[in-house]
C-alpha positions in Angstrom: -64.0 -33.0 -109.1 -61.3 -34.1 -111.4 -62.0 -35.8 -114.8 -59.9 -38.8 -114.0 -59.3 -41.4 -111.3 -55.9 -42.4 -109.8 -55.2 -46.1 -110.0 -53.4 -47.7 -107.1 -52.5 -51.2 -105.9 -52.3 -52.1 -102.2 -49.0 -53.8 -101.4 -48.8 -55.4 -97.9 -45.6 -55.4 -95.9 -44.5 -55.9 -92.3 -42.8 -53.1 -90.3 -41.5 -53.9 -86.8 -43.8 -56.9 -86.6 -46.9 -55.0 -87.7 -48.7 -55.6 -91.0 -49.1 -52.4 -93.0 -50.3 -51.5 -96.5 -48.5 -49.2 -99.0 -50.5 -47.9 -101.9 -48.5 -47.8 -105.2 -49.6 -45.4 -108.0 -49.9 -47.5 -111.2 -51.7 -45.1 -113.5 -54.9 -43.2 -114.2 -58.4 -44.0 -115.5 -59.4 -41.2 -117.9 -62.4 -40.5 -120.2 -62.6 -38.8 -123.6 -65.1 -38.6 -126.4 -64.4 -42.3 -127.3 -64.9 -43.7 -123.8 -62.7 -44.7 -121.0 -59.0 -45.5 -121.2 -56.1 -46.4 -118.9 -52.7 -44.9 -118.7 -50.1 -47.0 -116.9 -46.8 -45.9 -115.5 -44.0 -47.2 -117.7 -42.2 -48.9 -114.8 -45.3 -50.9 -113.7 -45.2 -54.7 -114.2 -48.6 -56.0 -112.9 -47.3 -59.6 -113.0 -44.8 -58.6 -110.3 -47.5 -57.9 -107.7 -48.4 -60.6 -105.1 -51.8 -62.0 -106.0 -52.2 -64.4 -103.1 -52.6 -67.3 -105.6 -55.3 -65.5 -107.5 -55.3 -65.0 -111.3 -55.9 -61.2 -111.2 -54.4 -58.1 -109.7 -56.9 -55.9 -107.8 -56.4 -52.2 -108.9 -58.4 -49.5 -107.0 -59.5 -46.2 -108.4 -59.5 -43.0 -106.2 -60.3 -39.4 -106.7 -57.0 -37.5 -107.1 -57.8 -35.3 -104.2 -58.3 -38.2 -101.8 -55.4 -38.9 -99.4 -54.3 -42.6 -99.3 
């Protein structure tokens, strides 16, 4: 098992009338001797994600070997 988790955000979209979800890689959750820390991709603007009127963006963490 890897020593980090891949962080992704689910982005809904419609393709040929069918609702689908695209997972966007936004960074990684890592751990060192001082604790946990996040690395975010430099092009990610979390304020740009649709939040459905909520105040927060839901970010999911996956094992890097997991297919999404």
